[in-house]
N, C-alpha and C positions, 0 to 999 in steps of 0.2 A: 644723549639721543634716546636712551631708555625712558628718560622722565618725561619725553614729548611723545612718544610712540603707545606707551600704555593708556594715557587719557584718551587719546584719539580712539584706540582699540575699544576702549569702554563706551565711548559715545556711539562709535559705529555699531557695537553690539545693543546698546539701549535702542538705538533707531531701528536695528532689525526686529527687537522684540515689539516695538510700538507698532510697526508695520504689519506683523502677524498676528496681532490681536483680533483686528477686524474677521480676518479669514476664519480664525478660531471660533468667533462669535457667529458666524454665519455658516457655522457645518449643518448640512440639512437634516432635517427631522427624520425620525424613523415612523414608519406607518405600516400598520397590518391591515391588509384588506381581506376581509372575510366575505366568501361567496357560497358557503355551504348552505343546502336548502334541505327542509324537512318536509315541506309542502309543496306548493306550487314552483316550479322552476322556470325562470323567465330565460327564453332564448336569447335576451340582448345581455347576459352575465358575460360571456367573452369579450363583448364591444366595451363593458363597463370597465372590466379589467385592463384592457388595452388602453382605454382613453385615461385612466386614473395613473397608469403608469407613465403614460406620456407626458401628462401633466406634471407629475414629478420630476421627470427628466428635463423638460423644457423650462420649468419654474426654477429648478435647482433649490427648490424650499424643502423638498422632502424626498426620500427613497421609500421603494415600496417592497413588501414582502407580502406573500399571500399565503392564506389558508383555505385550500380548495376542497379538502377532505376531512372526514371526522379524525384521521390519525393526526393531521396537522393541527386542527384545532386544540385536540388533547395535549399536543406538545408545545405549541405556540402560545396558547392561552393559559397554560399552567400557571397557578400562583406565582411560582418562582421564575417564571419567563415574561411576565406581563411587563416587569420593569425595563424590558428590552426596547419598549415601543413607546413613543410620544403620543400617538394617536391610534385609534381603531375605527376602521370604516366598514359598516355594514352595507354591503353594494347589494341590493335585492335578494338578501337572506328571508328565510321563511321558516315557521314552525320552531319547536323546541331544539334549540342547538346545543351540541354535545361540549358546552363549555365546561370544563372540570369543576369549577367553583365559582358559580355566577356571582356569589355576594363579594368575594374577593376581587372579581372583576368591576364590579360595580363600584367598590370602595376605592380602587384605583382610580377610576376616572373621577370619582368625586374628591380625590386627594389632589387631583391637578392635570389628570390627561385630558385628551380629547376624545370626543365621540361624534363622528359623523355618519348619519344614515341616509340612504338613497332608497326610494320607492317603498319597496316591501319590507324594509327594516322595520315598519310599524306593523308588518304582519308576521312579526316574530315574538314569540313569548307570549301568546294569548294567555290570560289568566281565565280559570274557569269560573270561580264565584267572586273574585276580588281582582283589582287592576294589579298586574304583576310590577314588581319594582323595575324591571327593564323599562316597561311603559312608563312608569312614574319618571324615569330619568329622562326617556326620549321625549315626554310631553303631549303624546298624542298615539292612538291605536287604530289601525285599520278597522273600518266598520263594512264597507262595501264599495261596489264601483258599477256605474252602468256601461253603457256602450262607449267606445271612444268617441271622441269628440274634439272640435276645434274650441279653444278657449282664449280669452284675454285676462290674464293674470294682472292684477293691479299690484304695482310696489309699494310698499306702504313705509320702507326705509331707503331712500336713495343715497344715504351715506354709508351703509353698511357694505363690506368687502364684497359680499356674495350678490349685491343688486345695484351698486353704484353705476356699473355699466349700462343701466338700463335708463340712464339721464338721457342717452342719445336716442332712445326709443319713445319718449314722452312718459315714462314712467310706467310704460305697459309691455308686458312679456307675451308676445302673441306666438301661439303654438297651433299649428294647422291641425295635428291629430295626436292625442295622447289619452291614455287610460288615467282617468281623474279620480283619486280616491275620495271617499267621504270619510271623515274622522269621528272618532268617539274619544270619550276620556281625555279630552282636550279642554284646557281654559285658558282663553286669552289673557287672563290677568296673571298667568304663570308663565309666559313666553313673550318673546317679542316676535310678532308676526313681520314677515318679510314679504311674502306673497300671499294673495288672497284672491278669491274670486266672490263678486257681490251679489253673484246669481248662481243657482244650480247648473252644475256643468250640462245636465242632459234636460234641463228645463229652464230655458232662458228666461221665462215669465215667472219664476220663483225666486224671490229676492231672499238674501241671506248673508252670512258670514261663512265662508268655506275656506278653511286653511289650506294653503299650498306649501309654503314653507316658512321655518321659523326658527329660531336660536333662542338658547337660555343658559344660564348657569346652573351648575349641579355642583354644589360645594364649592371647591376651588376649580372644577373642571368646566370645560364649555362645550355645550351640545349644537350640533348644527344639524337640520333634518330638511330635506325637500320629498315631496311625494312623487315628483317628477322623476322619470327614468324607465318607464315601462318599455319604450320602442327603441330600437337600434338607431333610428334616425334622429331621436331626440339626443341621445347620447352624443352623436357624432355631429351635433349642432354646437357652432361656436358660442352662441349665446348661453346655452346651457353648460358647456365647459367652463366659461367664465364664473357662471353661476356656482358650480361646485367648486372651482378652484378658490374662489373668494371665500367661500364658506368653509373649505380646509384650512386655508391661510388663517383665516379669523380664530378658528378653534385651536390652532396650533399656537395662538399668540403672536403669530408674525405679523398680523395687520390689526389696528384698531377698531372697534366698533362697538356698539351699545349691546346689552343683552337684557336689560329690563324692559318691562311691558311699556307698548306705547302708551303716551299721556291719556288718550281717550279710552284705554282698556283697563286702566288702574281702578 
């Protein structure tokens, strides 16, 4: 009897281990959401925090921790603590943040972490005479904005996780009203455009290439940025939430997508 029980017990144990592997592999990623500001503070930040937390809970793809104060940034973004997170989200941050060691932070992202920025993340770490290394990582820097306006964003990659849901809208993302950034220190040959405007947001008679959202590689890390997210109702919109959730999941390596420049931009 013993000779028959042991092999069967071993088989059941092996089966249990095999069944447990997918659960272990699908453990949610850990994301730090930073909302500290040293310049203009958006009233939409509480909504942003709530929406990102909800997206994590509903998708089961990631859990969220927050750095809302200088003290929390100093603790949670200390060099020794950076390894606790798989991704860092700067949601409407502004100014010179009190990150203890910015070079260490950028090196961690370059080493394989994810960075996601919304709206005024590009209004963070402005360089005085040169482009700040943070902006080089991000791929563009806030220049200015005009009055809030309605825009039709053109989707340039309908296969990317952050924009594939726009296939159902004809490849256009229409926004009734939003504060649209104009960007400097941006090179379309160094990023993959995801959303653009082909005319100035405040002067529809002025054609051009106005980036709205893009992604890029940064060493072994992945960067996703969207200029959108000024208004509370933008954050509350389902299309926008799908946009940032897809970007977060892509940056975390949970969904495939290209980060190389589009063929016509190379």
